[in-house]
One Martini backbone bead per residue (centre of mass of N, CA, C, O) as a GRO file, in nm:
protein
  321
    1UNK     BB    1  12.058  10.444   9.345
    2UNK     BB    2  11.905  10.722   9.333
    3UNK     BB    3  11.602  10.856   9.353
    4UNK     BB    4  11.385  11.075   9.157
    5UNK     BB    5  11.171  11.009   9.372
    6UNK     BB    6  10.940  11.158   9.605
    7UNK     BB    7  10.758  11.123   9.871
    8UNK     BB    8  10.483  11.250   9.958
    9UNK     BB    9  10.315  11.408  10.165
   10UNK     BB   10  10.083  11.390  10.364
   11UNK     BB   11   9.789  11.555  10.353
   12UNK     BB   12   9.795  11.685  10.637
   13UNK     BB   13  10.062  11.842  10.597
   14UNK     BB   14   9.975  12.018  10.364
   15UNK     BB   15   9.739  12.157  10.513
   16UNK     BB   16   9.899  12.269  10.745
   17UNK     BB   17  10.089  12.446  10.572
   18UNK     BB   18   9.868  12.628  10.457
   19UNK     BB   19   9.764  12.743  10.728
   20UNK     BB   20  10.030  12.846  10.835
   21UNK     BB   21  10.078  13.051  10.610
   22UNK     BB   22   9.814  13.217  10.648
   23UNK     BB   23   9.879  13.302  10.939
   24UNK     BB   24  10.177  13.423  10.910
   25UNK     BB   25  10.072  13.633  10.669
   26UNK     BB   26   9.758  13.732  10.758
   27UNK     BB   27   9.511  13.595  10.620
   28UNK     BB   28   9.494  13.485  10.909
   29UNK     BB   29   9.372  13.621  11.198
   30UNK     BB   30   9.341  13.697  11.503
   31UNK     BB   31   9.016  13.544  11.572
   32UNK     BB   32   8.968  13.385  11.342
   33UNK     BB   33   8.773  13.157  11.200
   34UNK     BB   34   8.773  12.832  11.151
   35UNK     BB   35   8.724  12.574  10.989
   36UNK     BB   36   8.576  12.299  10.989
   37UNK     BB   37   8.636  11.971  10.971
   38UNK     BB   38   8.434  11.921  10.741
   39UNK     BB   39   8.540  12.149  10.557
   40UNK     BB   40   8.827  12.044  10.529
   41UNK     BB   41   8.750  11.775  10.402
   42UNK     BB   42   8.601  11.886  10.153
   43UNK     BB   43   8.821  12.084  10.037
   44UNK     BB   44   9.063  11.853  10.054
   45UNK     BB   45   8.965  11.557   9.999
   46UNK     BB   46   8.923  11.426  10.290
   47UNK     BB   47   8.908  11.286  10.574
   48UNK     BB   48   8.800  11.344  10.888
   49UNK     BB   49   9.052  11.230  11.031
   50UNK     BB   50   9.249  11.417  10.882
   51UNK     BB   51   9.123  11.687  10.972
   52UNK     BB   52   9.165  11.636  11.273
   53UNK     BB   53   9.476  11.627  11.253
   54UNK     BB   54   9.513  11.914  11.158
   55UNK     BB   55   9.396  12.058  11.409
   56UNK     BB   56   9.590  11.931  11.612
   57UNK     BB   57   9.853  12.047  11.491
   58UNK     BB   58   9.776  12.349  11.520
   59UNK     BB   59   9.752  12.339  11.826
   60UNK     BB   60  10.042  12.241  11.889
   61UNK     BB   61  10.158  12.517  11.753
   62UNK     BB   62   9.960  12.760  11.854
   63UNK     BB   63   9.760  12.870  11.610
   64UNK     BB   64   9.518  12.750  11.769
   65UNK     BB   65   9.192  12.789  11.938
   66UNK     BB   66   8.948  12.750  12.187
   67UNK     BB   67   8.626  12.915  12.196
   68UNK     BB   68   8.370  13.002  12.364
   69UNK     BB   69   8.120  13.040  12.110
   70UNK     BB   70   8.349  13.017  11.846
   71UNK     BB   71   8.547  12.797  11.851
   72UNK     BB   72   8.792  12.779  11.617
   73UNK     BB   73   9.081  12.990  11.637
   74UNK     BB   74   9.301  13.212  11.598
   75UNK     BB   75   9.544  13.297  11.778
   76UNK     BB   76   9.595  13.573  11.987
   77UNK     BB   77   9.863  13.548  11.962
   78UNK     BB   78  10.163  13.649  11.826
   79UNK     BB   79  10.233  13.504  11.524
   80UNK     BB   80  10.488  13.661  11.422
   81UNK     BB   81  10.681  13.526  11.651
   82UNK     BB   82  10.664  13.274  11.502
   83UNK     BB   83  10.781  13.019  11.353
   84UNK     BB   84  10.745  12.856  11.048
   85UNK     BB   85  10.781  12.609  11.194
   86UNK     BB   86  10.738  12.355  11.392
   87UNK     BB   87  10.585  12.356  11.713
   88UNK     BB   88  10.550  12.303  12.098
   89UNK     BB   89  10.360  12.467  12.263
   90UNK     BB   90  10.153  12.526  12.488
   91UNK     BB   91   9.843  12.421  12.533
   92UNK     BB   92   9.519  12.588  12.544
   93UNK     BB   93   9.299  12.363  12.604
   94UNK     BB   94   9.389  12.330  12.940
   95UNK     BB   95   9.425  12.615  13.091
   96UNK     BB   96   9.155  12.593  13.283
   97UNK     BB   97   9.316  12.376  13.439
   98UNK     BB   98   9.427  12.313  13.724
   99UNK     BB   99   9.727  12.175  13.816
  100UNK     BB  100   9.629  12.038  14.094
  101UNK     BB  101   9.437  11.821  13.933
  102UNK     BB  102   9.657  11.641  13.871
  103UNK     BB  103   9.639  11.294  13.778
  104UNK     BB  104   9.655  10.976  13.683
  105UNK     BB  105   9.380  10.963  13.539
  106UNK     BB  106   9.418  11.217  13.367
  107UNK     BB  107   9.666  11.119  13.216
  108UNK     BB  108   9.541  10.861  13.091
  109UNK     BB  109   9.296  10.987  12.944
  110UNK     BB  110   9.467  11.170  12.761
  111UNK     BB  111   9.635  10.950  12.625
  112UNK     BB  112   9.393  10.797  12.507
  113UNK     BB  113   9.285  11.030  12.334
  114UNK     BB  114   9.530  11.051  12.151
  115UNK     BB  115   9.532  10.756  12.049
  116UNK     BB  116   9.244  10.755  11.930
  117UNK     BB  117   9.310  10.988  11.718
  118UNK     BB  118   9.651  10.924  11.635
  119UNK     BB  119   9.785  10.712  11.795
  120UNK     BB  120  10.053  10.574  11.965
  121UNK     BB  121  10.288  10.751  11.840
  122UNK     BB  122  10.167  11.028  11.961
  123UNK     BB  123  10.264  10.926  12.231
  124UNK     BB  124  10.411  11.143  12.475
  125UNK     BB  125  10.542  11.324  12.721
  126UNK     BB  126  10.540  11.592  12.572
  127UNK     BB  127  10.254  11.583  12.457
  128UNK     BB  128  10.111  11.548  12.727
  129UNK     BB  129  10.208  11.813  12.852
  130UNK     BB  130  10.074  11.994  12.643
  131UNK     BB  131   9.781  11.904  12.689
  132UNK     BB  132   9.803  11.975  13.015
  133UNK     BB  133   9.979  12.225  13.078
  134UNK     BB  134  10.270  12.105  13.163
  135UNK     BB  135  10.539  11.985  13.288
  136UNK     BB  136  10.710  11.706  13.212
  137UNK     BB  137  10.816  11.636  13.505
  138UNK     BB  138  10.529  11.603  13.641
  139UNK     BB  139  10.464  11.315  13.514
  140UNK     BB  140  10.678  11.139  13.688
  141UNK     BB  141  10.474  11.110  13.935
  142UNK     BB  142  10.285  10.893  13.760
  143UNK     BB  143  10.507  10.816  13.534
  144UNK     BB  144  10.814  10.690  13.428
  145UNK     BB  145  10.721  10.616  13.122
  146UNK     BB  146  10.599  10.509  12.829
  147UNK     BB  147  10.570  10.212  12.896
  148UNK     BB  148  10.399  10.259  13.149
  149UNK     BB  149  10.179  10.421  13.016
  150UNK     BB  150  10.074  10.201  12.823
  151UNK     BB  151  10.013   9.992  13.037
  152UNK     BB  152   9.799  10.174  13.187
  153UNK     BB  153   9.613  10.213  12.947
  154UNK     BB  154   9.532   9.919  12.920
  155UNK     BB  155   9.417   9.890  13.201
  156UNK     BB  156   9.198  10.108  13.169
  157UNK     BB  157   9.035   9.985  12.921
  158UNK     BB  158   8.980   9.697  13.059
  159UNK     BB  159   8.765   9.839  13.262
  160UNK     BB  160   8.512   9.907  13.087
  161UNK     BB  161   8.403   9.633  13.083
  162UNK     BB  162   8.156   9.424  13.188
  163UNK     BB  163   8.189   9.133  13.410
  164UNK     BB  164   7.981   8.908  13.486
  165UNK     BB  165   7.857   8.753  13.792
  166UNK     BB  166   7.874   8.463  13.629
  167UNK     BB  167   7.692   8.493  13.392
  168UNK     BB  168   7.593   8.323  13.154
  169UNK     BB  169   7.468   8.037  13.040
  170UNK     BB  170   7.725   7.875  12.955
  171UNK     BB  171   8.018   7.861  12.781
  172UNK     BB  172   7.939   7.996  12.509
  173UNK     BB  173   7.809   8.257  12.614
  174UNK     BB  174   8.062   8.352  12.763
  175UNK     BB  175   8.261   8.365  12.519
  176UNK     BB  176   8.093   8.562  12.356
  177UNK     BB  177   8.091   8.795  12.553
  178UNK     BB  178   8.403   8.851  12.584
  179UNK     BB  179   8.464   8.881  12.282
  180UNK     BB  180   8.273   9.126  12.232
  181UNK     BB  181   8.399   9.314  12.438
  182UNK     BB  182   8.683   9.316  12.301
  183UNK     BB  183   8.591   9.415  12.026
  184UNK     BB  184   8.488   9.690  12.122
  185UNK     BB  185   8.760   9.785  12.221
  186UNK     BB  186   8.906   9.771  11.942
  187UNK     BB  187   8.710   9.978  11.804
  188UNK     BB  188   8.759  10.217  12.015
  189UNK     BB  189   9.081  10.116  12.032
  190UNK     BB  190   9.301  10.088  11.776
  191UNK     BB  191   9.578  10.060  11.949
  192UNK     BB  192   9.551   9.804  12.131
  193UNK     BB  193   9.660   9.554  11.964
  194UNK     BB  194   9.966   9.681  11.972
  195UNK     BB  195   9.989   9.666  12.310
  196UNK     BB  196   9.982   9.358  12.293
  197UNK     BB  197  10.095   9.029  12.426
  198UNK     BB  198  10.165   8.682  12.436
  199UNK     BB  199  10.473   8.643  12.532
  200UNK     BB  200  10.452   8.953  12.684
  201UNK     BB  201  10.256   9.007  12.910
  202UNK     BB  202  10.058   9.222  13.076
  203UNK     BB  203  10.075   9.298  13.428
  204UNK     BB  204   9.743   9.365  13.462
  205UNK     BB  205   9.449   9.341  13.629
  206UNK     BB  206   9.227   9.392  13.404
  207UNK     BB  207   9.339   9.186  13.199
  208UNK     BB  208   9.352   8.942  13.391
  209UNK     BB  209   9.044   8.933  13.441
  210UNK     BB  210   8.972   8.828  13.161
  211UNK     BB  211   9.123   8.560  13.179
  212UNK     BB  212   8.990   8.454  13.436
  213UNK     BB  213   8.700   8.457  13.324
  214UNK     BB  214   8.753   8.253  13.095
  215UNK     BB  215   8.848   8.016  13.270
  216UNK     BB  216   8.582   8.001  13.436
  217UNK     BB  217   8.395   7.933  13.187
  218UNK     BB  218   8.548   7.627  13.185
  219UNK     BB  219   8.417   7.507  13.403
  220UNK     BB  220   8.327   7.159  13.414
  221UNK     BB  221   8.478   7.022  13.138
  222UNK     BB  222   8.756   6.860  13.195
  223UNK     BB  223   8.996   7.057  13.152
  224UNK     BB  224   9.296   7.138  13.114
  225UNK     BB  225   9.483   7.418  13.165
  226UNK     BB  226   9.617   7.424  12.889
  227UNK     BB  227   9.353   7.437  12.724
  228UNK     BB  228   9.228   7.687  12.857
  229UNK     BB  229   9.453   7.893  12.785
  230UNK     BB  230   9.444   7.845  12.479
  231UNK     BB  231   9.155   7.940  12.446
  232UNK     BB  232   9.191   8.226  12.553
  233UNK     BB  233   9.413   8.304  12.341
  234UNK     BB  234   9.252   8.243  12.083
  235UNK     BB  235   9.029   8.448  12.124
  236UNK     BB  236   9.216   8.693  12.139
  237UNK     BB  237   9.347   8.652  11.859
  238UNK     BB  238   9.092   8.687  11.695
  239UNK     BB  239   9.041   8.980  11.776
  240UNK     BB  240   9.319   9.109  11.708
  241UNK     BB  241   9.343   9.042  11.407
  242UNK     BB  242   9.091   9.204  11.313
  243UNK     BB  243   9.160   9.473  11.455
  244UNK     BB  244   9.415   9.531  11.286
  245UNK     BB  245   9.264   9.579  11.021
  246UNK     BB  246   9.111   9.825  11.124
  247UNK     BB  247   9.362   9.992  11.195
  248UNK     BB  248   9.493   9.992  10.912
  249UNK     BB  249   9.263  10.141  10.768
  250UNK     BB  250   9.269  10.398  10.939
  251UNK     BB  251   9.566  10.466  10.872
  252UNK     BB  252   9.538  10.483  10.564
  253UNK     BB  253   9.328  10.710  10.564
  254UNK     BB  254   9.497  10.915  10.726
  255UNK     BB  255   9.756  10.924  10.538
  256UNK     BB  256   9.595  10.960  10.244
  257UNK     BB  257   9.274  11.051  10.245
  258UNK     BB  258   9.151  10.767  10.160
  259UNK     BB  259   8.884  10.606  10.126
  260UNK     BB  260   8.752  10.303  10.072
  261UNK     BB  261   8.558  10.392   9.851
  262UNK     BB  262   8.771  10.544   9.676
  263UNK     BB  263   8.963  10.306   9.641
  264UNK     BB  264   8.768  10.123   9.489
  265UNK     BB  265   8.723  10.311   9.249
  266UNK     BB  266   9.028  10.312   9.163
  267UNK     BB  267   9.018   9.975   9.132
  268UNK     BB  268   8.793   9.895   8.927
  269UNK     BB  269   8.943   9.849   8.662
  270UNK     BB  270   9.128   9.620   8.759
  271UNK     BB  271   8.903   9.432   8.860
  272UNK     BB  272   8.754   9.402   8.588
  273UNK     BB  273   8.994   9.282   8.434
  274UNK     BB  274   9.031   9.022   8.616
  275UNK     BB  275   8.710   8.931   8.648
  276UNK     BB  276   8.609   8.951   8.327
  277UNK     BB  277   8.759   8.674   8.201
  278UNK     BB  278   8.681   8.399   8.378
  279UNK     BB  279   8.913   8.296   8.580
  280UNK     BB  280   8.736   8.417   8.852
  281UNK     BB  281   8.423   8.331   8.922
  282UNK     BB  282   8.409   8.325   9.235
  283UNK     BB  283   8.522   8.604   9.297
  284UNK     BB  284   8.308   8.758   9.118
  285UNK     BB  285   8.059   8.662   9.321
  286UNK     BB  286   8.149   8.851   9.536
  287UNK     BB  287   8.050   9.067   9.751
  288UNK     BB  288   8.210   9.354   9.817
  289UNK     BB  289   8.120   9.404  10.126
  290UNK     BB  290   8.225   9.138  10.258
  291UNK     BB  291   8.535   9.190  10.280
  292UNK     BB  292   8.497   9.471  10.469
  293UNK     BB  293   8.332   9.309  10.693
  294UNK     BB  294   8.451   9.290  11.009
  295UNK     BB  295   8.210   9.217  11.180
  296UNK     BB  296   8.133   8.965  11.016
  297UNK     BB  297   8.405   8.821  11.047
  298UNK     BB  298   8.400   8.798  11.350
  299UNK     BB  299   8.138   8.636  11.383
  300UNK     BB  300   8.222   8.399  11.207
  301UNK     BB  301   8.483   8.318  11.356
  302UNK     BB  302   8.356   8.268  11.630
  303UNK     BB  303   8.148   8.052  11.550
  304UNK     BB  304   8.347   7.845  11.421
  305UNK     BB  305   8.526   7.807  11.665
  306UNK     BB  306   8.300   7.709  11.864
  307UNK     BB  307   8.221   7.468  11.701
  308UNK     BB  308   8.496   7.325  11.731
  309UNK     BB  309   8.500   7.319  12.040
  310UNK     BB  310   8.242   7.150  12.071
  311UNK     BB  311   8.348   6.903  11.916
  312UNK     BB  312   8.578   6.843  12.113
  313UNK     BB  313   8.406   6.797  12.363
  314UNK     BB  314   8.242   6.563  12.245
  315UNK     BB  315   8.479   6.373  12.185
  316UNK     BB  316   8.591   6.360  12.480
  317UNK     BB  317   8.332   6.254  12.611
  318UNK     BB  318   8.320   5.984  12.446
  319UNK     BB  319   8.596   5.880  12.535
  320UNK     BB  320   8.537   5.866  12.841
  321UNK     BB  321   8.279   5.676  12.801
   0.00000   0.00000   0.00000
């Protein structure tokens, strides 16, 4: 039976449609300055990330462009000739970069920038060509397809953290160091946790260097290689699992335009109803900010895991003795 209700468009699409209409009807004319991202967020009652996505979509449609000294303005091109629906004409953002400077690193860094801002689903060969103001076919000289593009993006970002040789003294300090470096990667690139796999690992040198460094940190402990690789994968799984929660929250905020603080306020009545009856006294005593503190959860999980690993090492050492 068909539903009589239809899911409303995400807030960013609604705001994009409003600006598109104002531009195409002449309410906003070529050269007019656009509101800032913060102003769009405030007027639309949405998050800054959502407002950023609005501006990116308008740029992709060729309706706005960035002018040095003027900020983002309505495109000087004749907007009356553009169709009312979304299109993807060449982006003016990088028109000042000579096409002969295009290289593999430039392609990867641009793809990473798109993914950082809008998520991995926004990355496509067509979108990348638009961002770089080149023909899509020219990209295939640098990457064969999107799968290879994502693989090389992962390789590129795993080169960002420095892994000191030999590293700090002691196995625990070493494992803490690499776990925190990978946590920072996940916080900086929210798309990264969804791009890696444990069963079908990406065979790229920079990611493999992280695993090799972790295995080397366990040298001298008398552990079989099976245990060492499981420890390396467990640490990585710990980071990825919590980083996925951070990515999910960012995606929810982006899609709905509702920040976590506003969501909590909307849920306050229901929470008070459930927790105020005395049925869940322990849950009621939990400080609200503790649940959403993912940095704190990461640090707690890492410390308790390493405590357990240390206990295992001690037990096996006493068994051998």
